[in-house]
N, C-alpha and C positions, 0 to 999 in steps of 0.2 A: 546269547549275546545280550549284554546290558542294554536297556532302553536308550540311554544316551548315545552309546556307540552305534546302535542301529539307526537312530535319527541322523547322526553324522554321516553314516554310510549312505543313507537315502539322499541326504542333501548333496553329498559329493556326486552321487549318481546323476542327479538332476543337473548339476553344474557341468558334468562331463557331457551330457546329451546336448545341452545348450551350446557348449563349446564345439563339440564334434560336428554339429549340424549348422553351425554359424548363425544361430538365432540371436536376435537382438531383443533385449527386454526394454519395453517402452514405458513402463510405470516406474517412476522414480520418486514417488511421494508415498507417505503412509496411507494405507487404506483401512486400517483398523486402529482406533485410538481409544484407550481406556485410561482411567486415572493412574494406572500403574505401568502401562506399556504402550508403545507406539510401534506398529509393525506394518510392513508391506506384505499383505497376504495375497493380493491379486497380481497376476502376471499377464502381460500381453506379450507373447513371444512371436516373432516373425522373422522370416529371412528376407523380407522386402519392406523395410520400414518406410520407404517412400510412399507406399500405398495407404498408410494410415497417418492421420493428422488430427489436430485439435483434440488431443487427449485431455480430458478434464475429469477431475475428481469432484463428485457432487455429494454434499452431505446427505446422509440417509436418516432414517428414524431411529437408528440404534447407534452403536459404536462403529458400525461398518458403513463405508461409503459406497456410492455407485460410481462406475467408470463409464464415461461416454467418449465416443470417438467418431471420427469421420473416415469413411473408406473412400479413397481417391481412385475409384475405378468406375469407368462407365461400362455398364453392362448392356450390350446390344441384344435386343430381343431376337430370338430365332425366327427366321422367316416361316410363315405358315404355308403348308402345302396347298396348292391350288385346288 
């Protein structure tokens, strides 16, 4: 199989998984910028988008950025046994 056809097949497989499992992609801005290309390489996939907020893209020291986010979930500590 030609490399381009294999890449398309892999991309379609990922899209099918995202669709089949009702994932929502939360990164909607480029995460890698070079003089010749701008791409979204980083994905945050979730089935519960309300649990994540304040997603921010922070410039890095290269052409790739960092992603920061807030998890909106209070984690209760497990009670310690007596």
